[in-house]
N, C-alpha and C positions, 0 to 999 in steps of 0.2 A: 478452478480449471476452465480453460479459456476453450474457443470453438476447435481450435485445432487441437488440442489436447484430449477433447471428447472425440475426435474423428476419428485419432491415433487409437482410442480406446474400442471404438468400434470394430477398426480394423484389428485390432489385437482378438477383440471375443470372435469376429468371423475363422481369424486363421486358428484359436486354440480349438473352435469345435470342428473344423473341419480337419484337423490333424489329431483331434481326440486326445488331445497330450494332457494328461491330469495336472502336471504340474504348472502347465499353462493356464488350464482351466481355473486352478486354486488362485493362482496370480490375480489373474483378472478379476475373481470374486473378489479378493480383496480390494483392489480398485473399485468395483461399483460399489461395496460397501462404504466407500469415503467419499461418495458423490453427496452433494445437498439436495434439498428438494426440486429445485429450479434447474439443475444440472440433469436430474434424472427427466424431468418434462424434456430436456434439449437432445439429452441423449435418445429419448425414444424417436423424437422427429429424425434425426441423424440416420438411427438405424434403417430408416426406410427411403430416405431422400433418394430420390434415383433421377437425374439427367445423362442426355447422352453419353456427358463426357465423365462423369463423378458418378457411376452406380454405387449403390450400396453395397459394401464386402459381404453384405449377407445375403443379399441377392442371389450369391454365389451356390446358395444351400436352396436348390430348388425343390427339394422332396425330403419333408420328415417323415420318416417311417415311424410308427409307433414304437418300437424298443429304441429309437432317440431318444425319445421322453420319457422312456422309462428307466433313466441311468440315476445313480445317486450324487450325480453333479449339480448341485443349481446352477452352475452357470449354463449348461445345454439348456435348462428350462427357461432361464431367463432369456436366452438369444431367440428362443421361441415365442416366447412372449411378445416380442416385438416383432414378429415376421407378418409380411403383408397379408398373409392368407388369415380371414379370420376363424376359420376349423383349427389351426394350428395354434394359435393364440387363445382359442379357448381349452384345448387339451392340455395346452403349456400351463394353464392357470390350475387345472386340477391336481397338477404335480405340485407347482407352487406351493398352495393349500396344504400339502403335507409336509414340508420344510420348515426350518426353524432359522433363524437370522436375521439380521437389518437387510442384506441384499434381497432377497425374496421377498422380505415386507414390502419394499418400497416397489420391488416389480410389480406386486399384486395392485398395489394403491395408484400406479401410473395408468392401469387398467381402469379404473373406474373411470376416467374421461374416454374410455374407449368410444369411435363413432358407430361400433356394432351393437346394436342394445343387448343380445345376450351375452358377449364379453362383458360388458360394463356390470350388466346383473351380477353374474358368476364374481365376479372382482366385487363387486359390493357383499357379497354373501359370504365370501373368504376372508376379506379383509379383519375381519372382529378376532379373526383364530389368533393372531398376533398381538398377544398379551403381554410379552416382557418388556421391561424398559425400554431398551436396545432398539426392539422391534417397533413399539409404539413410537418412539422417536422417528425411526425412518418414516412410518408411513405420514405422521404427523408433519413432518418437513414436506413430503408432498402433497397434502391435502393443504397446507397453508397458501399453495401455488394454485392449487385448483380452485380455491374461493372466487377468484378474480375471472374465471371462465366461465364461458357462458355451457357448454358441456361439463357435467359432471361438478359445476360449483356448487349447486343446492345442496346436493347429496354430503360434500364435502363438507360444507357448512355445519349441516345436521351431525357427520360424526365428531367433528369437533367439538359440538355443544354435549353429544353424549359422554365424551371422554372429560372433558370441563366440571360436569356435573356427576362425576363417577368415583369412585373410594378414593378416599383422601390419600392414604398412603401411596398409590400410582400415580396420581398429579404430581406429590412432593418430589417422587422419583425422577419424574421428566424434568424437573426443575435441574437437575443435575447430569444428564445426558443429552446425547445428540448435538447438533449444531445449535448456533444462538439462537437462530429466531424462534426455534422449538423451547429451547431453556427460559426465552424471553416470554414466549405467550404462556408455558407453563407457569411462571412467576406470575402474569398478569392475572390469569385465571385464579390461581391459589389465593392471591391479594383480593380478588373480588367476593370470595369465598369466606374473607378473613381466617384463613389458615396458616397465614404467615406469621410468626412469633416475632415481635420487635427484637430479641437477641439474635434471632435467624438472620434477618436483615441488616443487623449490625455486624454481623461476623462475617455477611457477604458484600458489604460495603468495604469492610475493612482489606479483605485477605480474597475474595472472589478474582482467579486469576484474568477473568474477561472483563476488560475496564468498562464495556456497556454495560455490563449485568451489575457492576459496584455502583457505575454511578445511578442506573433506575433505583439501585436498593436505597442507596442514600437519598435520593429525590422521594420514593414513600417514606421513607424512615421521618425525613422533614417535615413533610406534607401533614403526617400525624402529629406531631409536635405541637403541646399546647400552647399559644400565645403566651410571651412572656417569658416561657421556659427556655431552657437550653441543655436538658442532660444529654440528648443525643447528638446535638452540635459539639458540644464540648467534647464528646470521643470523637468521632470524625473529623475535627480539624487536626488530631494526630496521625491520619491514612497518609501510607507513601504515596497513596495515588494521587497526583495534583489536582484532577477533576473534581476528587472528592472533598480534598481539603479548601478548594474554591468556593464548593457549594456548601459547605458548612459555615465557613467565614461569612458568606452574603447572607446567613439566615440568623446568625449570631445579632440578639439585640442588642441597642448601643450600650446600654447601661453593663453589659457583658464585657465590653470590648476593654481591655486593660491596655495602657500606653506601651508597658514594655513588650508584650505580648503582639499588639499590632506591629510595633517597629520591628520587632523580629520576621514577621512575616513581608514585611516591604522587601528584605532579604531573602524573600524564597527562591529556591531553583527555579521555580515554575512562575511564567509571564503569568498565567490567567490568577495564580495566588495573588501574585505581586498587585494585578490588576485590581482584585476586589481589597486587597489591603489598602491600596490608594485611594482608593473611593472612599472607604469607612475613615481614613487618615483625614483626607481632604473634608470631608464634611464635619469632621469633630475639632481639627485642628489646624486648617491650612494645607498647603503645600508640603511636600514630604521632599523636596530639595535637599533640606538643611541635613534630614537625616541620612540622606544618601552620601551627602558628602560627609559628614560626620564618620559614618563607616568607612569610606575611603581613607581617612587620614589617621584612623585609629586599628583597623582590622590588618591582620596579617593573611589572612585565610582565601586562596582563591577563588574558592567558591562565593563567599561573601562579598570579594572584590567585584567579581564579574557581575553578580546581582545588583550592585550597587551602580556600576556603570551603566546596564539595560536598564535600570529604574531610574536612571537621569535621562536617560533616551527617549523614554516611555512617557515622563510627564513633562517633555519639551521643556526642560529646564534651561536657562540661558548660561552660557558660557562651557555647556557641555563638551565639546571640541578641544578645549585649552585640560578641561578634567582627562580627557581619553587621551590625547597628546601624552601626556604625563605618565602613562601605562603602556606606552609602546616597547617600551627595555624592560617589561616586569618578567621576573623569571618564569612564571608561569605562562605555558601555552594558552590557555584559557581565558587568561586576562588579556593576553596580548590580542588574541583574535575578538574580545568582545571589543578591544578598543578599537582595531582595525574596521568592524565592523560599521561604528559609530560615524567615525572618520568618512570609512569608503560609501556609506550611506548618502552622504552630503557631499564627497567629491562627485559622485556617479550622477548627480541630479544637478551639477555645477554649481553647489552652492558651498563649495571649500576646497582649498589647495590639493593637489595629489602628491606636495614634494615630501609631507610627512609618510607616505605609506610607501614610496621609493625602496628604502633599506628593506622594508619587509618582505620584499622580492626575494632577496637571499637569506630569509629567518631560516632557522635549522628546523623548525617546526611545520611540518607538511599542512598542517590545518590552517598555519599563519598566511602561508604561501598561497593557497587555493584561495582563503577568503581576499585575500590583496589582490590576487591576479581577477577575482571574480567582477570586482569594482573598477579595477585600472582597466579593463577590455572596454569600458563605455568611454573612455577617455585615452585611448591607447595612441593617438595621435600626437598627444601631446607628452607623453613617456620620451625622456630625452634619449639620442641615437647611443649615447654613451651607456646608459644603462642597458638598453640591449645587447650591445658590442658585448659587455662585460658577462652577461647571462650566456651568450652565444660560446662564450670563448671558455665558459668555466667547466672543470672535468666532470662535474656532478650532472648526470642526465636531467637530474629534476630541474635546474637551473637553465637548461637548455631548452627544457618542455616549455618553463614558463614563457621564456623568448618565444617560440613558436606561437603559443596562443596570444601574444599580444601583436606579433606580425601579421597574424589571420585576420587581426580587425583592421588593418591598415590600409583596406580596399581589396577590390578582387584580385590583383595580378602580384600584390606584394604576397598575397595569402598562396597564389599558386608558387611564386618564387622561392616563399617559404618551404613551404609542402616540400616541392623538389629538391631543395636542398637538405631538408630532413631526412629525408628518404635515403641518402647515403649515410646517415649517421650509424656511427658503431653500435650504438645501444638499439636493440630488434625491437622494444616497444615503442619507443619514440620511433624509429623508422615505418613500423605499421599503424601507428596513429596519425602520422601524416599521409600514407598511404591512402588511408582512410576517408580522411580529410579532404584530398585532392577528387577521388573519384565521389565524393558527396557533393562536391562544387560541380563536376562534370555533368552529374546525373541532374541535378536541382538548379543550380545558378550559373552556369555556362551560358544557358538561353536568354538571360536576362543582363548579360556582360554585354554592355554596348561601345565602353570603353575600348581604347588600346594601350598596352603596356608601353612604358618610357623606354627608348634604348638601351638605357642600363637594365631593366628589368626584363626587356627582351631578349638583349643578351645571354645573359643568366639561365633563363628559361628554355632558349637554344641549347644550351650549354649542358643541361643538366638532363634533358629531357631524353637525351640519345643513350643516358646511362641508367636509368633509375628502372625499377621493376614493373614496367608497364605492356600492356600488349600493344602490337603495332597500330591496331584499330583505337586505341585509347592516346598513343601518342600522336596522331594524325588529327583529333578532335581537340586536344589541346592546341597543336599547332594552327587547326584553323581558326578557333575562337581567337587565337593572340596575333592571329593575320602573318604567321610567319611561313616563308617559303622554305619547302623542304624538299 
């Protein structure tokens, strides 16, 4: 949730409290419960932020009568806990301490950092009441951020140390709830106390939905593996997560690396795994280029062919361009895209011809067309006019969009002329794209356009400028920069 979304949340909180709408209060409570620790602290700052032009919406609530703080809606108490008035915050804490749930727990944890000492002390006394796993996770998420602050940081570290040294069941429960930072902290604390079994780490490495925690579990497991053994590495190489497989292959001892196994990993869909496999293969048997070319000659699976082409590019093998050109007409879009990427990368850096890529601008696969267009944009001036004309005349809007994207790279006035033309296109999406690009040029690039359009460009611009969907002011700006007399 970014700064703008947090400001909107403050607005929603103020509106719900002022209107006393229970449905809105419950909705806001759910959104508050989903905040991360750093977002809670930022939300707290925004709730009291005030200047002449953007006062906090919560400042509209100037009086907090006692009965307002004694309602059963946690959201009202949370709103009071971020008030500018220290007495209101202290009274709100007394009510929050009687509530349950992640949102009230996090709201109390935030007040540990309060600049009014009685409020901070009250929060420190109350925060220990929240002992459910989801409440603890919400509190720890805030405490992890407070440890880096001067006010409240030392106490937050004491709280974290107490939880880390607390009951084992409680600590292990925290490894599966809350945000990533909390789960990672709990895992590290449990590992320091040697409470994580190897089987549990293996399960996390293979099946944890969070990739960061899966990689952490794999690293922890591999670091505990005895030198010369490969019991855990052999299990981890079967993981569906590429980062875990790459770690496992890099940890395997050389004597455990079979030629057939390693040859299969040279063709792994993941570039990270292929990189580790190439490093091992090169140390043992030299360059793997022959293995990749053998796969290109014998395999029919698109995934294998794409990996083999990528492998040739990654190991900087000679004649890779010739290998890639042979697959520009392959039936699989995945293989064609990989071939285009190899040739396009060289073409974009003036190291290869663009002619092999030109037919791919009309490829039936959108993915192939986008890839070819991206690389050809770097050398748009070398694309033959006949190719652009053919694309512009194509009834398929996708081809006309491709032509527009190339025209936009042919200089500022060709960009303006092409945008104005495309704004008349019958395809509304293409017309909107052209208008957006023209307005972007007008706002950012027009002030840096010092040249003048050619006579042909000026004629086209003047003709189309009067009929496109622009305001009169925008038309005058384009005409002024172009030097047109209107």
